[in-house]
N, CA, C and O atoms as a Tinker XYZ file with bonds, in Angstrom:
   404  protein
     1  N     99.266000  -76.297000   43.641000    73     2
     2  CA    98.957000  -74.926000   43.290000    64     1     3
     3  C     97.570000  -74.598000   43.822000    63     2     4     5
     4  O     96.632000  -75.381000   43.674000    81     3
     5  N     97.456000  -73.432000   44.441000    73     3     6
     6  CA    96.179000  -72.985000   44.987000    64     5     7
     7  C     95.752000  -71.686000   44.319000    63     6     8     9
     8  O     96.554000  -70.771000   44.131000    81     7
     9  N     94.477000  -71.625000   43.967000    73     7    10
    10  CA    93.909000  -70.378000   43.467000    64     9    11
    11  C     93.300000  -69.660000   44.666000    63    10    12    13
    12  O     92.422000  -70.200000   45.338000    81    11
    13  N     93.765000  -68.451000   44.931000    73    11    14
    14  CA    93.263000  -67.693000   46.068000    64    13    15
    15  C     92.341000  -66.590000   45.594000    63    14    16    17
    16  O     92.566000  -65.974000   44.552000    81    15
    17  N     91.300000  -66.348000   46.373000    73    15    18
    18  CA    90.379000  -65.271000   46.020000    64    17    19
    19  C     90.718000  -64.019000   46.825000    63    18    20    21
    20  O     91.562000  -64.043000   47.721000    81    19
    21  N     90.051000  -62.943000   46.488000    73    19    22
    22  CA    90.350000  -61.662000   47.121000    64    21    23
    23  C     90.006000  -61.656000   48.605000    63    22    24    25
    24  O     90.670000  -60.961000   49.375000    81    23
    25  N     89.002000  -62.400000   49.032000    73    23    26
    26  CA    88.617000  -62.437000   50.443000    64    25    27
    27  C     89.800000  -62.868000   51.304000    63    26    28    29
    28  O     90.091000  -62.244000   52.324000    81    27
    29  N     90.474000  -63.925000   50.894000    73    27    30
    30  CA    91.630000  -64.418000   51.633000    64    29    31
    31  C     92.760000  -63.396000   51.632000    63    30    32    33
    32  O     93.321000  -63.093000   52.685000    81    31
    33  N     93.095000  -62.867000   50.471000    73    31    34
    34  CA    94.220000  -61.943000   50.354000    64    33    35
    35  C     93.970000  -60.644000   51.109000    63    34    36    37
    36  O     94.872000  -60.129000   51.770000    81    35
    37  N     92.764000  -60.114000   51.018000    73    35    38
    38  CA    92.427000  -58.890000   51.750000    64    37    39
    39  C     92.487000  -59.161000   53.250000    63    38    40    41
    40  O     92.957000  -58.324000   54.021000    81    39
    41  N     92.008000  -60.335000   53.656000    73    39    42
    42  CA    92.088000  -60.717000   55.061000    64    41    43
    43  C     93.515000  -60.774000   55.570000    63    42    44    45
    44  O     93.763000  -60.474000   56.737000    81    43
    45  N     94.448000  -61.149000   54.729000    73    43    46
    46  CA    95.858000  -61.173000   55.127000    64    45    47
    47  C     96.417000  -59.774000   55.328000    63    46    48    49
    48  O     97.306000  -59.574000   56.156000    81    47
    49  N     95.910000  -58.817000   54.587000    73    47    50
    50  CA    96.543000  -57.510000   54.516000    64    49    51
    51  C     95.927000  -56.436000   55.402000    63    50    52    53
    52  O     96.610000  -55.493000   55.800000    81    51
    53  N     94.648000  -56.571000   55.713000    73    51    54
    54  CA    93.957000  -55.502000   56.433000    64    53    55
    55  C     93.493000  -56.029000   57.789000    63    54    56    57
    56  O     92.626000  -56.898000   57.873000    81    55
    57  N     94.093000  -55.481000   58.849000    73    55    58
    58  CA    93.848000  -55.991000   60.197000    64    57    59
    59  C     92.378000  -55.859000   60.618000    63    58    60    61
    60  O     91.888000  -56.682000   61.391000    81    59
    61  N     91.688000  -54.864000   60.134000    73    59    62
    62  CA    90.286000  -54.668000   60.507000    64    61    63
    63  C     89.318000  -55.537000   59.698000    63    62    64    65
    64  O     88.114000  -55.526000   59.954000    81    63
    65  N     89.838000  -56.283000   58.730000    73    63    66
    66  CA    88.991000  -57.151000   57.902000    64    65    67
    67  C     88.448000  -58.305000   58.758000    63    66    68    69
    68  O     89.173000  -58.849000   59.590000    81    67
    69  N     87.173000  -58.680000   58.557000    73    67    70
    70  CA    86.597000  -59.771000   59.357000    64    69    71
    71  C     87.291000  -61.121000   59.170000    63    70    72    73
    72  O     87.154000  -61.999000   60.022000    81    71
    73  N     88.027000  -61.306000   58.081000    73    71    74
    74  CA    88.715000  -62.572000   57.826000    64    73    75
    75  C     90.210000  -62.520000   58.157000    63    74    76    77
    76  O     90.958000  -63.431000   57.804000    81    75
    77  N     90.637000  -61.458000   58.832000    73    75    78
    78  CA    92.061000  -61.291000   59.143000    64    77    79
    79  C     92.626000  -62.503000   59.898000    63    78    80    81
    80  O     93.630000  -63.076000   59.475000    81    79
    81  N     91.999000  -62.892000   60.993000    73    79    82
    82  CA    92.504000  -63.999000   61.811000    64    81    83
    83  C     92.463000  -65.311000   61.042000    63    82    84    85
    84  O     93.440000  -66.059000   61.037000    81    83
    85  N     91.352000  -65.590000   60.401000    73    83    86
    86  CA    91.210000  -66.840000   59.647000    64    85    87
    87  C     92.214000  -66.905000   58.499000    63    86    88    89
    88  O     92.797000  -67.958000   58.242000    81    87
    89  N     92.416000  -65.792000   57.815000    73    87    90
    90  CA    93.377000  -65.768000   56.704000    64    89    91
    91  C     94.791000  -66.051000   57.197000    63    90    92    93
    92  O     95.549000  -66.769000   56.547000    81    91
    93  N     95.139000  -65.486000   58.342000    73    91    94
    94  CA    96.484000  -65.725000   58.874000    64    93    95
    95  C     96.655000  -67.163000   59.343000    63    94    96    97
    96  O     97.728000  -67.744000   59.184000    81    95
    97  N     95.616000  -67.733000   59.913000    73    95    98
    98  CA    95.678000  -69.152000   60.307000    64    97    99
    99  C     95.870000  -70.034000   59.071000    63    98   100   101
   100  O     96.712000  -70.932000   59.063000    81    99
   101  N     95.092000  -69.771000   58.044000    73    99   102
   102  CA    95.160000  -70.556000   56.822000    64   101   103
   103  C     96.495000  -70.353000   56.096000    63   102   104   105
   104  O     97.009000  -71.284000   55.476000    81   103
   105  N     97.054000  -69.150000   56.171000    73   103   106
   106  CA    98.322000  -68.887000   55.486000    64   105   107
   107  C     99.444000  -69.774000   56.022000    63   106   108   109
   108  O    100.365000  -70.122000   55.284000    81   107
   109  N     99.373000  -70.136000   57.285000    73   107   110
   110  CA   100.387000  -71.027000   57.865000    64   109   111
   111  C    100.270000  -72.436000   57.285000    63   110   112   113
   112  O    101.272000  -73.136000   57.136000    81   111
   113  N     99.052000  -72.845000   56.962000    73   111   114
   114  CA    98.806000  -74.180000   56.418000    64   113   115
   115  C     99.264000  -74.265000   54.960000    63   114   116   117
   116  O     99.750000  -75.306000   54.518000    81   115
   117  N     99.110000  -73.184000   54.226000    73   115   118
   118  CA    99.395000  -73.214000   52.785000    64   117   119
   119  C    100.712000  -72.539000   52.422000    63   118   120   121
   120  O    100.949000  -72.264000   51.246000    81   119
   121  N    101.573000  -72.265000   53.397000    73   119   122
   122  CA   102.771000  -71.460000   53.151000    64   121   123
   123  C    103.717000  -72.029000   52.103000    63   122   124   125
   124  O    104.471000  -71.267000   51.498000    81   123
   125  N    103.708000  -73.307000   51.870000    73   123   126
   126  CA   104.618000  -73.898000   50.880000    64   125   127
   127  C    103.961000  -74.163000   49.528000    63   126   128   129
   128  O    104.581000  -74.742000   48.636000    81   127
   129  N    102.729000  -73.747000   49.381000    73   127   130
   130  CA   102.002000  -73.955000   48.127000    64   129   131
   131  C    102.309000  -72.840000   47.132000    63   130   132   133
   132  O    102.570000  -71.701000   47.520000    81   131
   133  N    102.277000  -73.179000   45.862000    73   131   134
   134  CA   102.371000  -72.170000   44.806000    64   133   135
   135  C    101.011000  -71.479000   44.728000    63   134   136   137
   136  O     99.974000  -72.142000   44.760000    81   135
   137  N    101.014000  -70.164000   44.626000    73   135   138
   138  CA    99.776000  -69.384000   44.662000    64   137   139
   139  C     99.477000  -68.803000   43.295000    63   138   140   141
   140  O    100.362000  -68.288000   42.612000    81   139
   141  N     98.215000  -68.893000   42.909000    73   139   142
   142  CA    97.740000  -68.367000   41.637000    64   141   143
   143  C     96.542000  -67.467000   41.910000    63   142   144   145
   144  O     95.664000  -67.812000   42.700000    81   143
   145  N     96.512000  -66.315000   41.253000    73   143   146
   146  CA    95.328000  -65.465000   41.253000    64   145   147
   147  C     95.102000  -65.038000   39.807000    63   146   148   149
   148  O     95.953000  -65.261000   38.947000    81   147
   149  N     93.954000  -64.424000   39.546000    73   147   150
   150  CA    93.764000  -63.856000   38.209000    64   149   151
   151  C     93.714000  -62.340000   38.317000    63   150   152   153
   152  O     93.683000  -61.790000   39.418000    81   151
   153  N     93.708000  -61.672000   37.179000    73   151   154
   154  CA    93.761000  -60.223000   37.194000    64   153   155
   155  C     92.532000  -59.597000   37.840000    63   154   156   157
   156  O     92.615000  -58.473000   38.337000    81   155
   157  N     91.402000  -60.282000   37.849000    73   155   158
   158  CA    90.213000  -59.763000   38.517000    64   157   159
   159  C     90.434000  -59.735000   40.024000    63   158   160   161
   160  O     90.076000  -58.759000   40.683000    81   159
   161  N     91.018000  -60.788000   40.572000    73   159   162
   162  CA    91.334000  -60.833000   42.000000    64   161   163
   163  C     92.340000  -59.732000   42.333000    63   162   164   165
   164  O     92.199000  -59.041000   43.342000    81   163
   165  N     93.342000  -59.573000   41.493000    73   163   166
   166  CA    94.337000  -58.521000   41.711000    64   165   167
   167  C     93.661000  -57.153000   41.783000    63   166   168   169
   168  O     93.972000  -56.352000   42.664000    81   167
   169  N     92.755000  -56.889000   40.876000    73   167   170
   170  CA    92.039000  -55.615000   40.863000    64   169   171
   171  C     91.226000  -55.434000   42.138000    63   170   172   173
   172  O     91.237000  -54.353000   42.725000    81   171
   173  N     90.517000  -56.480000   42.577000    73   171   174
   174  CA    89.730000  -56.404000   43.807000    64   173   175
   175  C     90.619000  -56.113000   45.012000    63   174   176   177
   176  O     90.264000  -55.300000   45.866000    81   175
   177  N     91.757000  -56.766000   45.082000    73   175   178
   178  CA    92.673000  -56.562000   46.202000    64   177   179
   179  C     93.211000  -55.130000   46.192000    63   178   180   181
   180  O     93.205000  -54.457000   47.223000    81   179
   181  N     93.670000  -54.673000   45.048000    73   179   182
   182  CA    94.230000  -53.327000   44.975000    64   181   183
   183  C     93.171000  -52.264000   45.277000    63   182   184   185
   184  O     93.469000  -51.268000   45.936000    81   183
   185  N     91.944000  -52.465000   44.806000    73   183   186
   186  CA    90.874000  -51.512000   45.128000    64   185   187
   187  C     90.575000  -51.485000   46.620000    63   186   188   189
   188  O     90.290000  -50.424000   47.175000    81   187
   189  N     90.636000  -52.629000   47.269000    73   187   190
   190  CA    90.350000  -52.672000   48.705000    64   189   191
   191  C     91.425000  -51.959000   49.513000    63   190   192   193
   192  O     91.161000  -51.486000   50.618000    81   191
   193  N     92.624000  -51.880000   48.974000    73   191   194
   194  CA    93.718000  -51.242000   49.694000    64   193   195
   195  C     93.572000  -49.723000   49.763000    63   194   196   197
   196  O     94.269000  -49.071000   50.541000    81   195
   197  N     92.685000  -49.161000   48.967000    73   195   198
   198  CA    92.453000  -47.719000   49.020000    64   197   199
   199  C     92.026000  -47.297000   50.419000    63   198   200   201
   200  O     92.339000  -46.191000   50.858000    81   199
   201  N     91.311000  -48.173000   51.121000    73   199   202
   202  CA    90.812000  -47.844000   52.452000    64   201   203
   203  C     91.895000  -47.932000   53.523000    63   202   204   205
   204  O     91.637000  -47.593000   54.678000    81   203
   205  N     93.089000  -48.373000   53.173000    73   203   206
   206  CA    94.148000  -48.545000   54.167000    64   205   207
   207  C     95.047000  -47.323000   54.282000    63   206   208   209
   208  O     96.020000  -47.356000   55.036000    81   207
   209  N     94.763000  -46.278000   53.580000    73   207   210
   210  CA    95.656000  -45.114000   53.581000    64   209   211
   211  C     95.763000  -44.450000   54.947000    63   210   212   213
   212  O     96.725000  -43.720000   55.189000    81   211
   213  N     94.812000  -44.675000   55.846000    73   211   214
   214  CA    94.872000  -44.073000   57.176000    64   213   215
   215  C     95.596000  -44.949000   58.184000    63   214   216   217
   216  O     95.675000  -44.591000   59.359000    81   215
   217  N     96.123000  -46.081000   57.758000    73   215   218
   218  CA    96.860000  -46.982000   58.637000    64   217   219
   219  C     98.267000  -46.413000   58.846000    63   218   220   221
   220  O     98.907000  -45.989000   57.884000    81   219
   221  N     98.761000  -46.398000   60.111000    73   219   222
   222  CA   100.134000  -45.916000   60.328000    64   221   223
   223  C    101.138000  -46.721000   59.488000    63   222   224   225
   224  O    100.968000  -47.924000   59.289000    81   223
   225  N    102.162000  -46.053000   59.009000    73   223   226
   226  CA   103.208000  -46.677000   58.182000    64   225   227
   227  C    102.633000  -47.329000   56.929000    63   226   228   229
   228  O    103.077000  -48.403000   56.521000    81   227
   229  N    101.667000  -46.691000   56.334000    73   227   230
   230  CA   100.956000  -47.221000   55.170000    64   229   231
   231  C    101.898000  -47.569000   54.018000    63   230   232   233
   232  O    101.794000  -48.651000   53.439000    81   231
   233  N    102.816000  -46.662000   53.683000    73   231   234
   234  CA   103.655000  -46.871000   52.509000    64   233   235
   235  C    104.528000  -48.121000   52.593000    63   234   236   237
   236  O    104.566000  -48.883000   51.627000    81   235
   237  N    105.241000  -48.374000   53.714000    73   235   238
   238  CA   106.034000  -49.618000   53.770000    64   237   239
   239  C    105.168000  -50.869000   53.649000    63   238   240   241
   240  O    105.567000  -51.848000   53.019000    81   239
   241  N    103.993000  -50.833000   54.250000    73   239   242
   242  CA   103.097000  -51.992000   54.158000    64   241   243
   243  C    102.658000  -52.194000   52.711000    63   242   244   245
   244  O    102.590000  -53.325000   52.230000    81   243
   245  N    102.364000  -51.107000   52.027000    73   243   246
   246  CA   101.952000  -51.201000   50.627000    64   245   247
   247  C    103.078000  -51.774000   49.777000    63   246   248   249
   248  O    102.830000  -52.574000   48.875000    81   247
   249  N    104.308000  -51.372000   50.058000    73   247   250
   250  CA   105.452000  -51.922000   49.324000    64   249   251
   251  C    105.549000  -53.434000   49.524000    63   250   252   253
   252  O    105.807000  -54.166000   48.569000    81   251
   253  N    105.349000  -53.901000   50.738000    73   251   254
   254  CA   105.386000  -55.343000   51.023000    64   253   255
   255  C    104.264000  -56.080000   50.304000    63   254   256   257
   256  O    104.464000  -57.187000   49.805000    81   255
   257  N    103.092000  -55.471000   50.253000    73   255   258
   258  CA   101.947000  -56.082000   49.581000    64   257   259
   259  C    102.235000  -56.215000   48.091000    63   258   260   261
   260  O    101.988000  -57.267000   47.500000    81   259
   261  N    102.757000  -55.153000   47.482000    73   259   262
   262  CA   103.081000  -55.213000   46.054000    64   261   263
   263  C    104.169000  -56.244000   45.786000    63   262   264   265
   264  O    104.099000  -56.982000   44.803000    81   263
   265  N    105.168000  -56.297000   46.651000    73   263   266
   266  CA   106.230000  -57.292000   46.476000    64   265   267
   267  C    105.652000  -58.695000   46.506000    63   266   268   269
   268  O    106.008000  -59.530000   45.674000    81   267
   269  N    104.765000  -58.964000   47.455000    73   267   270
   270  CA   104.130000  -60.272000   47.559000    64   269   271
   271  C    103.305000  -60.575000   46.309000    63   270   272   273
   272  O    103.441000  -61.645000   45.717000    81   271
   273  N    102.451000  -59.635000   45.910000    73   271   274
   274  CA   101.548000  -59.877000   44.777000    64   273   275
   275  C    102.291000  -60.054000   43.460000    63   274   276   277
   276  O    101.883000  -60.867000   42.630000    81   275
   277  N    103.364000  -59.317000   43.256000    73   275   278
   278  CA   104.030000  -59.355000   41.960000    64   277   279
   279  C    105.248000  -60.265000   41.905000    63   278   280   281
   280  O    105.700000  -60.640000   40.823000    81   279
   281  N    105.776000  -60.620000   43.064000    73   279   282
   282  CA   106.965000  -61.480000   43.073000    64   281   283
   283  C    106.663000  -62.923000   43.459000    63   282   284   285
   284  O    107.343000  -63.838000   42.994000    81   283
   285  N    105.666000  -63.141000   44.290000    73   283   286
   286  CA   105.439000  -64.477000   44.823000    64   285   287
   287  C    104.132000  -65.122000   44.372000    63   286   288   289
   288  O    103.876000  -66.284000   44.687000    81   287
   289  N    103.326000  -64.399000   43.656000    73   287   290
   290  CA   102.033000  -64.896000   43.201000    64   289   291
   291  C    102.029000  -64.946000   41.683000    63   290   292   293
   292  O    102.442000  -63.989000   41.027000    81   291
   293  N    101.571000  -66.040000   41.128000    73   291   294
   294  CA   101.424000  -66.126000   39.673000    64   293   295
   295  C    100.081000  -65.512000   39.301000    63   294   296   297
   296  O     99.048000  -65.891000   39.853000    81   295
   297  N    100.093000  -64.579000   38.379000    73   295   298
   298  CA    98.873000  -63.888000   37.970000    64   297   299
   299  C     98.460000  -64.399000   36.595000    63   298   300   301
   300  O     99.225000  -64.324000   35.634000    81   299
   301  N     97.254000  -64.913000   36.518000    73   299   302
   302  CA    96.678000  -65.406000   35.265000    64   301   303
   303  C     95.794000  -64.299000   34.691000    63   302   304   305
   304  O     94.880000  -63.826000   35.366000    81   303
   305  N     96.054000  -63.890000   33.474000    73   303   306
   306  CA    95.266000  -62.830000   32.858000    64   305   307
   307  C     94.119000  -63.454000   32.066000    63   306   308   309
   308  O     94.330000  -64.249000   31.150000    81   307
   309  N     92.911000  -63.076000   32.443000    73   307   310
   310  CA    91.716000  -63.664000   31.851000    64   309   311
   311  C     91.429000  -63.065000   30.478000    63   310   312   313
   312  O     91.743000  -61.908000   30.196000    81   311
   313  N     90.827000  -63.890000   29.645000    73   311   314
   314  CA    90.411000  -63.460000   28.317000    64   313   315
   315  C     88.902000  -63.243000   28.326000    63   314   316   317
   316  O     88.217000  -63.609000   29.280000    81   315
   317  N     88.405000  -62.658000   27.275000    73   315   318
   318  CA    86.960000  -62.465000   27.150000    64   317   319
   319  C     86.251000  -63.814000   27.175000    63   318   320   321
   320  O     85.164000  -63.926000   27.742000    81   319
   321  N     86.838000  -64.826000   26.579000    73   319   322
   322  CA    86.230000  -66.158000   26.576000    64   321   323
   323  C     86.116000  -66.706000   28.004000    63   322   324   325
   324  O     85.142000  -67.389000   28.322000    81   323
   325  N     87.086000  -66.420000   28.856000    73   323   326
   326  CA    86.995000  -66.841000   30.250000    64   325   327
   327  C     85.764000  -66.238000   30.923000    63   326   328   329
   328  O     85.062000  -66.925000   31.666000    81   327
   329  N     85.503000  -64.961000   30.666000    73   327   330
   330  CA    84.351000  -64.301000   31.269000    64   329   331
   331  C     83.038000  -64.841000   30.701000    63   330   332   333
   332  O     82.065000  -65.013000   31.435000    81   331
   333  N     83.015000  -65.102000   29.417000    73   331   334
   334  CA    81.810000  -65.668000   28.792000    64   333   335
   335  C     81.531000  -67.045000   29.396000    63   334   336   337
   336  O     80.385000  -67.359000   29.719000    81   335
   337  N     82.565000  -67.861000   29.549000    73   335   338
   338  CA    82.395000  -69.190000   30.143000    64   337   339
   339  C     81.914000  -69.090000   31.588000    63   338   340   341
   340  O     81.048000  -69.856000   32.009000    81   339
   341  N     82.468000  -68.155000   32.343000    73   339   342
   342  CA    82.052000  -67.981000   33.735000    64   341   343
   343  C     80.587000  -67.570000   33.817000    63   342   344   345
   344  O     79.852000  -68.039000   34.687000    81   343
   345  N     80.169000  -66.700000   32.917000    73   343   346
   346  CA    78.766000  -66.261000   32.894000    64   345   347
   347  C     77.841000  -67.430000   32.594000    63   346   348   349
   348  O     76.788000  -67.566000   33.218000    81   347
   349  N     78.218000  -68.258000   31.663000    73   347   350
   350  CA    77.406000  -69.426000   31.317000    64   349   351
   351  C     77.350000  -70.411000   32.487000    63   350   352   353
   352  O     76.296000  -70.982000   32.768000    81   351
   353  N     78.472000  -70.608000   33.164000    73   351   354
   354  CA    78.486000  -71.499000   34.327000    64   353   355
   355  C     77.594000  -70.954000   35.430000    63   354   356   357
   356  O     76.886000  -71.716000   36.088000    81   355
   357  N     77.622000  -69.633000   35.642000    73   355   358
   358  CA    76.827000  -69.012000   36.689000    64   357   359
   359  C     75.333000  -69.182000   36.428000    63   358   360   361
   360  O     74.547000  -69.332000   37.364000    81   359
   361  N     74.948000  -69.158000   35.161000    73   359   362
   362  CA    73.536000  -69.310000   34.800000    64   361   363
   363  C     73.066000  -70.756000   34.940000    63   362   364   365
   364  O     71.861000  -71.006000   34.962000    81   363
   365  N     73.988000  -71.710000   35.034000    73   363   366
   366  CA    73.644000  -73.130000   35.124000    64   365   367
   367  C     73.179000  -73.461000   36.543000    63   366   368   369
   368  O     73.949000  -73.312000   37.492000    81   367
   369  N     71.919000  -73.911000   36.702000    73   367   370
   370  CA    71.388000  -74.208000   38.042000    64   369   371
   371  C     72.045000  -75.429000   38.689000    63   370   372   373
   372  O     71.862000  -75.656000   39.885000    81   371
   373  N     72.800000  -76.211000   37.934000    73   371   374
   374  CA    73.443000  -77.404000   38.494000    64   373   375
   375  C     74.782000  -77.085000   39.163000    63   374   376   377
   376  O     75.373000  -77.945000   39.816000    81   375
   377  N     75.255000  -75.857000   38.998000    73   375   378
   378  CA    76.543000  -75.482000   39.581000    64   377   379
   379  C     76.318000  -74.809000   40.914000    63   378   380   381
   380  O     75.502000  -73.894000   41.026000    81   379
   381  N     77.034000  -75.256000   41.920000    73   379   382
   382  CA    76.927000  -74.699000   43.251000    64   381   383
   383  C     78.022000  -73.661000   43.452000    63   382   384   385
   384  O     79.187000  -73.895000   43.128000    81   383
   385  N     77.630000  -72.511000   43.993000    73   383   386
   386  CA    78.590000  -71.458000   44.303000    64   385   387
   387  C     79.098000  -71.718000   45.714000    63   386   388   389
   388  O     78.307000  -71.879000   46.644000    81   387
   389  N     80.410000  -71.760000   45.873000    73   387   390
   390  CA    81.012000  -72.012000   47.176000    64   389   391
   391  C     81.343000  -70.682000   47.834000    63   390   392   393
   392  O     82.044000  -69.849000   47.259000    81   391
   393  N     80.834000  -70.491000   49.039000    73   391   394
   394  CA    81.101000  -69.270000   49.790000    64   393   395
   395  C     82.416000  -69.437000   50.532000    63   394   396   397
   396  O     82.623000  -70.454000   51.194000    81   395
   397  N     83.323000  -68.442000   50.434000    73   395   398
   398  CA    84.628000  -68.579000   51.098000    64   397   399
   399  C     84.503000  -68.678000   52.603000    63   398   400   401
   400  O     83.630000  -68.061000   53.213000    81   399
   401  N     85.405000  -69.477000   53.202000    73   399   402
   402  CA    85.511000  -69.682000   54.629000    64   401   403
   403  C     84.217000  -70.240000   55.150000    63   402   404
   404  O     84.091000  -70.490000   56.349000    81   403
């Protein structure tokens, strides 16, 4: 099971995204993995799609994106305790933040 962040998912969906090529290369490597995201990632992805409305054939592409996100991805809904724990981890100087790609 892989947890994917919004950078990867947005890169898969928006051709003008700087991570488009890398995301597509990586998607071939992980194609048989079970995918997990959380509701925060889902929100980030959906908000980023607002900028795609000027893309030709926008609606069919959006339908495919929704089908992928809701049918093939497991969505974990975060609790307030999850956010509190994340905040505490972020404040800890011993934890390293990993930059995607």
